[in-house]
N, C-alpha and C positions, 0 to 999 in steps of 0.2 A: 196866051196860055203857054206857048212854047217858052217864052221868056220867063214866065212865072215858074214853070216847072224847073227850068234850068237854075233859077234862083233858089228854089227850095232844095233842089238836088245839091247845089253848091253848098247851101247851108248845112244840109245833112252830112255831107262829106267832111265839112269843116268841124262839125260837132263830133263826128266819129273820130276824127283825127285827134281832136282835143281830149276826148274821153280816153282814147287809146293811149295818148301820151301821158295822161294823169295816172292811169292804171299801171303803166310800166316804169314809173319814176319812184325811187325810194333811196334812202340814205344808208351808207355803211357805218355802223357804230364801231368805234375803235376803243381798245383798252391799252393802257401803257403802264409799265413798271420799270424801276431803276434799281441798280445794284452798284455799290461803291466799295472800295477797299484800298488799303495802303500798306506799305512795308517800310518800317523804320529800321535802319541799320543799328546794330548794337554798338555800345560805347566801349572802347578798349583803352584804358589809361593805366599808367604807372605813376604813383605818387601825385595824382591829380595833374599829370603832365608838367609837374614842376621839378626843377633840379633839386637834388639833395643839398641842403645847406651845411650839414655836418661834414667836417673834414675827415678824410679817411684816417690819417695819422699825422702827428706833428711832434717833432722832437728837435732839440738843439744840443750840440755837443755830443752827437751820436758817436759812440766809441766801438772799436772792435770787440766782438763777442757779446755785445749788448743786445737784449731782446726787448723791443718796444711794442706795447699793445695799443691798437687803434681804438677809435670811437665806434659806437654801434650805429649802423646805418639801417634804416627801415625801407624795404621795398614792398610797397603795398599795391594790390590790384584794386584800384578805385573805380573801375568800370563795371559793366554789367555782363561781361563775357569772360569765360575762362581763357587763360593765356599761357603761352610758352615763353620762357625768358631766355634771352641771350645777353651776355655781359662780357665786356672786354676790360681787363685791367691793364692800363697803360702806365709805363714808368720810364723815367729818364733821369740822367745825371747832368750836373752843370759842368762836369769835367770829363775828358776823354779817358776814363778808367773803366775797367771791366765791371759791368752791372751784375755779373754772376756772384759777386761777393755779398750781394743783398739777397737773403733768402726770405721769401714771402709765403706765409701760411694764412689760412682763413678758417673760420668756423661760422656756421649758419644754422639757424633754427627756423622752422616753418610752423606758424601758428594759424589756427582757425579763429573765427569770430568768437569772442568771449574768453580767449586765452591771451596771456601776456607774459612778458619776461619777469622772472622772479629772482630773488637773491640766490636761491639754490641753483638756478640755471646759470647765472653769472659765475658762480663759484665753479660749477662743473666745466664751463667753457674755458676758464683759465687752466684747469687741470689738463684738459684735452690738448690745448695748445702747447703747454709745457712738455707733455709727452710727445707731441708731434715733432717738436724741434730737438728733443733728446733722442729721437730715433726709435721710440718704443711704440709709436702709433702710425699706421699707414692710413691712407684715406679710407674712412669708414662711413657707414650710414646706420643709424640706430633710431629706435623709437623713444628712448629716454623715458620709459614708463615709470621708473622709480622717481623721477623728478616731476613729470607732468604727463599724464596719459594722453596719447595721441599726438604729442609734439615730436616732429621729425627733426633729425640733426644730421649734418654732414660736416666733416673736417678734413683738411688736406692741404697740400702745397699748391700754390698757383702754378699752372702748367704753361710752358712756353708754347706760343702759337705761331708767331711770325716776327720777323725783324721789321722795325719801323723805318722805312727809307727816309721819311721827313726828318726824323730825329738825327739820323746819320748825316744827312745833308747839312744840318746845322752844327755839325761837329760834336754832337752829343751821343752818348752811347744809350740806345734805347731798344726796348722790345715790347711787343704787345703780348699780353697774357690772357688766356681764356680761363675764367674762374667759375663761370656758371654754365648751365646747359647751353647747347648751341642751337636751340630752337627745334630740336628733333622731337618727334612724337614717340620714338622708340628707345629702348635701352634703360636699364635700371639707373644708370648714372644720371640720366636727365629727368627722371620722374620727379625728383625732389624739386626741380625748378619749374614745375608746372603749377601755376597758381589759379585756384578757383576764384570766383568773384567775391569770396568772403575770407580770403587768406592773405597773409603777409609774411615776409621773411625779415628777420633781424640778422644782420651780417657784420662781422668784425674781422679785421686783418691784424696780423702781427708780423713784424719785420725784424730780422736779425742780421747784423753785420758780421761777416766772417772774422774769426779771431786772428786770421793771418793777414788781414788787410793792413797795408803799410801806411807810411806817412803821406803817400799820394792821395789818400782819402780825407786828409785833414781839410776842412773848409769846403768840402763838397756838399752840394745840396741835392737831396733825393726828392723827386717830384712824382706823384702818382695821380691817376685819374681813373674813375670807374664809369663806364658808359653802359647803361642798361636799356635794352629795347624789348618789346613784347609783340607777339603776333597772336591772332585769333586761334583758339583751340577748338576746332570743329572738324568732324570727319569730312565735310564737304569743302573745307578751306584748302586753298592751294598751298603746297608745301613751300 
């Protein structure tokens, strides 16, 4: 009987433990959710990142007091971000003669999408450049409303920025010239050179050789290059 009671007692305890264990066991149900996101940098391009194929200016037999008009160059913001432009006009001579005898002027028009150069604007540009070299026009900015509403225009002489050491080292007389905005966000002078993502600039140069240039300028080749860069136009962008 003692053994039997112990056996029953043991079985009862085991049963109690089993029941207790079953009652106290349960599962934690879990719920899960995900969130994703991405940031894509904007594209900033000028002329689809391609060099301009049109030559700035070309002439043979260039003589003192002659004024030569260049071709039209298009600077287009082909990216999806607004931009500040900076451009450097570089010039050099094939002989060691003063470069100052070459006077360089320019005229530029800024168009928005849907606007384009017209014959009236082309005629107007020639008049402005003639007046510039004749000393009757200083650098100006206008809206040219009579020609095309909303089209902005700027005309002036290329301004000296710095001497080119590389050109000097090669025995050539050369200077770098700043002709567009310097990438600044401020100042009326630079507002023209801020391009929205739907705008472009048509730009043309004119060069005149001083009437006092002597025989030393015969056979001299004048070479020029325009380098245009752009940076993002955003309040949070680094200057």
